[in-house]
C-alpha positions as CSV (number, residue, x, y, z in Angstrom):
1,X,85.3,88.1,90.5
2,X,87.5,87.2,87.6
3,X,84.9,85.8,85.2
4,X,84.8,89.0,83.1
5,X,88.5,89.8,83.3
6,X,89.3,88.7,79.7
7,X,86.6,91.0,78.3
8,X,87.8,93.9,80.4
9,X,91.4,93.6,79.2
10,X,90.5,92.9,75.6
11,X,88.8,96.3,75.5
12,X,91.5,98.1,77.6
13,X,93.2,101.1,76.2
14,X,96.9,100.8,76.8
15,X,98.9,104.0,77.6
16,X,102.1,105.0,75.8
17,X,105.4,103.5,77.1
18,X,106.7,105.1,80.3
19,X,109.9,106.2,78.5
20,X,107.9,108.3,76.1
21,X,106.6,110.7,78.7
22,X,108.3,110.1,82.1
23,X,111.4,112.2,81.3
24,X,109.6,115.1,79.5
25,X,109.7,118.5,81.1
26,X,106.4,120.2,81.9
27,X,105.1,121.8,78.7
28,X,103.2,124.6,80.4
29,X,103.1,126.4,83.7
30,X,100.2,125.6,86.1
31,X,98.5,128.2,88.2
32,X,98.5,126.0,91.3
33,X,100.1,122.7,92.2
34,X,98.5,119.4,91.2
35,X,97.2,117.7,94.3
36,X,98.0,114.0,94.2
37,X,97.0,111.6,97.0
38,X,98.2,108.1,97.7
39,X,96.3,105.5,99.7
40,X,98.3,102.6,101.3
41,X,97.1,99.3,102.7
42,X,99.8,99.0,105.3
43,X,102.0,101.5,107.2
44,X,105.0,102.8,105.4
45,X,107.8,100.4,106.4
46,X,111.5,100.5,105.4
47,X,110.9,97.8,102.8
48,X,107.9,96.1,101.1
49,X,104.9,96.8,99.0
50,X,103.9,100.1,100.5
51,X,107.5,101.3,100.7
52,X,107.9,101.0,97.0
53,X,104.7,103.0,96.3
54,X,105.9,105.7,98.7
55,X,109.2,105.8,96.9
56,X,107.2,106.4,93.8
57,X,105.4,109.3,95.5
58,X,108.7,110.8,96.5
59,X,109.9,110.4,93.0
60,X,106.9,112.5,91.8
61,X,107.9,115.3,94.3
62,X,111.5,115.2,93.2
63,X,110.6,115.3,89.5
64,X,107.9,117.9,89.6
65,X,108.9,120.1,92.6
66,X,106.6,122.9,93.5
67,X,104.2,122.1,90.7
68,X,102.8,119.1,92.7
69,X,101.7,118.6,96.3
70,X,101.3,115.0,97.5
71,X,99.3,113.5,100.4
72,X,99.5,110.0,101.8
73,X,97.2,108.0,103.9
74,X,98.6,104.8,105.3
75,X,97.3,101.6,106.9
76,X,93.8,101.8,105.3
77,X,91.8,98.5,105.4
78,X,90.2,97.3,102.2
79,X,86.4,97.8,102.0
80,X,84.4,100.4,103.8
81,X,87.4,102.1,105.3
82,X,89.0,102.5,101.9
83,X,85.8,104.1,100.4
84,X,85.6,106.6,103.3
85,X,89.3,107.6,102.9
86,X,89.1,107.9,99.1
87,X,85.9,109.9,99.3
88,X,87.4,112.2,101.9
89,X,90.5,112.8,99.6
90,X,88.2,113.6,96.7
91,X,86.2,116.0,98.8
92,X,89.4,117.8,99.8
93,X,90.0,118.7,96.2
94,X,92.7,116.3,95.1
95,X,93.2,116.2,91.4
96,X,94.4,112.6,91.2
97,X,94.2,109.7,93.7
98,X,96.3,106.6,93.5
99,X,94.8,103.6,95.4
100,X,97.5,101.0,95.8
101,X,95.8,97.7,96.6
102,X,93.6,95.3,94.7
103,X,90.9,95.4,97.3
104,X,90.6,99.2,96.8
105,X,89.2,98.6,93.2
106,X,85.5,98.6,94.0
107,X,85.6,101.4,96.5
108,X,87.6,103.5,94.1
109,X,85.1,102.9,91.3
110,X,82.2,103.9,93.6
111,X,83.8,107.1,94.7
112,X,84.9,107.9,91.1
113,X,81.3,107.8,90.0
114,X,80.5,110.6,92.4
115,X,83.5,112.7,91.5
116,X,83.8,112.7,87.7
117,X,86.3,115.6,87.6
118,X,88.8,113.7,89.8
119,X,91.3,111.3,88.2
120,X,91.8,107.9,89.9
121,X,94.5,105.3,89.5
122,X,93.6,101.8,90.6
123,X,96.9,100.0,91.1
124,X,96.5,96.2,90.5
125,X,92.9,96.6,89.7
126,X,91.4,95.8,86.3
127,X,88.2,97.8,86.0
128,X,88.3,101.1,84.3
129,X,85.9,104.0,83.5
130,X,86.3,107.5,82.1
131,X,88.1,108.8,85.2
132,X,89.6,105.6,86.5
133,X,92.7,104.1,85.1
134,X,94.5,100.9,86.1
135,X,98.1,99.9,86.3
136,X,100.0,96.8,87.3
137,X,103.4,95.2,86.8
138,X,104.5,92.0,85.3
139,X,105.9,90.7,88.5
140,X,106.1,87.2,87.0
141,X,109.0,88.2,84.9
142,X,111.1,88.9,88.0
143,X,109.7,85.8,89.7
144,X,111.0,83.6,86.9
145,X,114.5,85.1,87.3
146,X,114.4,84.5,91.0
147,X,113.4,80.9,90.4
148,X,116.5,80.4,88.3
149,X,118.6,81.8,91.1
150,X,116.8,79.5,93.6
151,X,117.3,76.5,91.3
152,X,121.0,77.2,91.1
153,X,121.5,77.5,94.8
154,X,119.2,74.9,96.5
155,X,120.8,71.8,97.9
156,X,117.5,70.2,99.1
157,X,115.8,70.8,95.7
158,X,112.9,72.2,97.7
159,X,111.8,75.8,97.8
160,X,109.1,77.3,100.0
161,X,106.5,80.0,98.9
162,X,104.5,82.0,101.4
163,X,101.5,83.4,99.6
164,X,98.6,85.7,100.4
165,X,95.6,84.8,98.2
166,X,95.3,82.5,95.2
167,X,94.4,85.2,92.8
168,X,95.8,85.3,89.2
169,X,98.6,87.8,90.1
170,X,99.9,85.5,92.9
171,X,99.6,82.4,90.8
172,X,101.5,84.0,88.0
173,X,104.4,84.7,90.3
174,X,104.3,81.2,92.0
175,X,104.2,79.5,88.6
176,X,106.9,81.6,87.0
177,X,109.2,81.1,90.0
178,X,108.6,77.3,89.8
179,X,109.2,77.3,86.0
180,X,112.4,79.3,86.5
181,X,113.6,77.0,89.2
182,X,112.9,73.8,87.2
183,X,114.5,75.3,84.1
184,X,117.9,74.8,85.7
185,X,116.9,72.1,88.3
186,X,114.3,69.8,86.8
187,X,113.7,67.8,90.0
188,X,113.0,70.9,92.1
189,X,109.7,71.3,94.0
190,X,108.0,74.4,95.4
191,X,105.9,74.0,98.5
192,X,103.3,76.7,98.9
193,X,101.4,77.8,102.0
194,X,98.4,80.1,101.6
195,X,97.7,82.6,104.4
196,X,94.5,84.3,103.2
197,X,95.9,87.6,104.2
198,X,98.4,90.1,102.7
199,X,99.8,91.4,105.9
200,X,100.2,89.5,109.1
201,X,103.9,89.3,110.1
202,X,103.4,86.6,112.7
203,X,101.6,84.3,110.2
204,X,104.2,85.0,107.6
205,X,107.0,84.1,109.9
206,X,105.2,80.9,111.1
207,X,104.6,79.8,107.5
208,X,108.2,80.3,106.7
209,X,109.3,78.3,109.6
210,X,106.9,75.5,108.7
211,X,108.3,75.4,105.2
212,X,111.9,75.3,106.4
213,X,110.9,72.3,108.6
214,X,109.6,70.7,105.4
215,X,113.1,70.7,103.8
216,X,112.9,74.1,102.0
217,X,116.4,75.7,102.0
218,X,115.3,78.7,99.9
219,X,112.1,80.7,100.2
220,X,110.0,83.3,98.3
221,X,106.9,85.1,99.3
222,X,103.9,87.2,98.1
223,X,102.9,89.0,101.2
224,X,103.4,92.6,102.4
225,X,106.0,92.4,105.2
226,X,109.7,91.4,105.5
227,X,108.9,88.7,108.1
228,X,109.8,85.8,105.8
229,X,113.2,87.4,105.1
230,X,113.8,87.7,108.8
231,X,112.8,84.1,109.4
232,X,115.3,83.0,106.7
233,X,118.1,85.0,108.3
234,X,117.3,83.5,111.7
235,X,117.3,79.9,110.3
236,X,120.4,80.4,108.1
237,X,118.4,79.7,105.0
238,X,118.3,81.5,101.6
239,X,115.5,83.9,100.5
240,X,114.2,85.9,97.7
241,X,113.2,89.5,98.6
242,X,110.0,90.8,97.1
243,X,108.8,94.4,96.5
244,X,112.1,96.0,97.6
245,X,115.7,95.3,98.7
246,X,115.6,93.6,102.1
247,X,119.2,93.1,102.8
248,X,118.9,95.3,105.9
249,X,116.6,92.6,107.4
250,X,118.3,89.6,105.9
251,X,121.9,90.5,105.0
252,X,123.1,86.9,104.7
253,X,119.9,85.2,103.6
254,X,118.9,87.4,100.6
255,X,120.0,86.0,97.2
256,X,118.4,88.8,95.3
257,X,115.3,91.1,95.2
258,X,112.4,91.3,92.8
259,X,111.4,95.0,93.0
260,X,108.7,97.1,91.4
261,X,109.4,100.7,90.5
262,X,106.5,103.2,90.4
263,X,108.3,106.5,90.2
264,X,108.3,106.9,86.4
265,X,104.7,105.9,86.0
266,X,103.4,108.1,88.8
267,X,105.4,111.1,87.5
268,X,104.0,110.5,84.0
269,X,100.4,110.4,85.2
270,X,100.6,113.5,87.4
271,X,102.4,115.4,84.6
272,X,99.5,114.4,82.3
273,X,97.0,115.9,84.8
274,X,99.0,119.1,84.8
275,X,99.0,119.3,81.0
276,X,95.3,118.2,80.6
277,X,96.4,115.1,78.8
278,X,95.4,112.4,81.4
279,X,93.2,109.7,79.9
280,X,91.9,106.4,81.3
281,X,93.8,103.4,80.3
282,X,95.5,100.2,81.4
283,X,99.2,99.7,81.9
284,X,100.9,96.4,82.5
285,X,104.6,97.0,82.5
286,X,107.5,94.7,83.1
287,X,111.3,94.6,82.7
288,X,111.1,96.3,79.4
289,X,109.4,99.4,80.9
290,X,111.5,99.3,84.0
291,X,108.5,98.6,86.3
292,X,110.0,95.3,87.4
293,X,113.7,94.8,88.2
294,X,115.8,92.0,89.6
295,X,119.0,92.9,91.5
296,X,120.2,93.8,95.0
297,X,122.2,90.6,95.1
298,X,123.3,89.1,98.4
299,X,126.7,87.7,99.3
300,X,125.7,84.1,98.8
301,X,124.9,84.4,95.1
302,X,128.0,83.6,93.0
303,X,129.1,86.1,90.3
304,X,128.4,83.5,87.6
305,X,124.8,83.2,88.7
306,X,124.4,86.9,88.9
307,X,125.6,87.3,85.4
308,X,123.2,84.6,84.2
309,X,120.3,86.3,85.9
310,X,121.1,89.7,84.4
311,X,121.5,88.2,80.9
312,X,118.1,86.5,81.2
313,X,116.6,89.8,82.4
314,X,117.9,91.4,79.2
315,X,116.4,88.6,77.1
316,X,113.0,89.0,78.7
317,X,113.0,92.8,78.3
318,X,113.9,92.3,74.6
319,X,111.1,89.7,74.1
320,X,113.6,86.9,73.4
321,X,112.4,84.8,76.3
322,X,109.0,84.4,77.9
323,X,108.5,82.7,81.3
324,X,105.2,81.0,80.1
325,X,106.4,79.2,77.0
326,X,105.5,75.5,76.5
327,X,105.6,72.7,77.0
328,X,103.9,73.6,80.3
329,X,101.8,71.2,82.5
330,X,99.8,71.9,85.6
331,X,100.6,70.1,88.7
332,X,98.0,67.4,87.9
333,X,99.7,66.6,84.6
334,X,97.3,68.4,82.2
335,X,98.9,70.3,79.3
336,X,98.4,74.0,79.7
337,X,100.7,75.2,77.0
338,X,101.9,73.2,74.0
339,X,105.5,73.0,73.0
340,X,106.6,76.1,71.2
341,X,103.5,78.1,72.2
342,X,103.4,81.0,74.7
343,X,100.5,82.1,76.9
344,X,98.7,85.3,75.7
345,X,98.3,88.2,78.1
346,X,94.6,87.3,78.6
347,X,95.5,83.8,79.5
348,X,98.1,85.0,82.0
349,X,95.7,87.4,83.5
350,X,93.2,84.6,84.1
351,X,95.7,82.1,85.5
352,X,93.9,79.8,88.0
353,X,96.1,76.7,88.3
354,X,99.5,75.7,89.6
355,X,102.2,74.3,87.3
356,X,104.0,71.0,87.5
357,X,106.5,71.2,90.4
358,X,104.2,73.1,92.8
359,X,103.2,71.0,95.8
360,X,99.9,72.2,97.1
361,X,96.5,73.4,95.7
362,X,95.5,76.8,94.5
363,X,93.1,77.2,97.4
364,X,94.1,78.0,101.0
């Protein structure tokens, strides 16, 4: 699936920074509200992946008021169900449709071909066409910072990582977390368990418990629910929240949260539809653009470590620090990045290995 990824991104048209358009007022009145639809892979919970996208939808409504009308469809399975739902939304006359899961990419492209006047946003996808744009976040920047916090706090020098699928995005996060952890705790190890699913709270919880039984005293995850956080709270361990703040589920366990913020991007794109300025492109935003943020610190994280994390976050946003700077080895000892060198975006986007310190293979 990823063999042509480099060529796709090499030819991608990157959109203007979010800050250049997100705060602009509408330049002209519209005769009728823009109809914007959002398709979600899970139900809308109080926290998690889908929660963050729905917060983005609400931000669009708040920013644009009566000039926009939004629709959401939740808990849509990837594949045939997704195509049916997206096609139905297009037939209903929606002007722009945001499909918020990697597995929606192909169904979105198929429907977009039949509805050239509808705009589509494939979130975490990588294939574009005239009426299909893509967007993703540099989650790995937040993961690196979370790893630093884990490295400072662990007593066992072992972290756990519950992961969905071994695709580049997940490997980026796993590797950045490991590199961040080992940057302050060189002997640290990260044990990973692959679930081969994004959303299965029971499996997520069981995986977390297994990792705690294997000496992990801090845990991170790349799945869609808060089950790992709840398991950490139950076991009296430490955890890194992902997608959104999960202190409500794990008030004692949460060290910090790595969140992704979609409101500014979604507002920008809907406004561009209003103004007739929407163009297909590819956005990959991080801490600099405000699409990734680390914060929501829990009570166990000392003030000194919080200050360190926030300072590192500023350095990453300013381009003074990059998580994937060498020397960097994979977990079999092969040099992946030479000393003083930094991975390019294309190399990051095609990541298919685990770095030194990761215990486990890149396949489930």
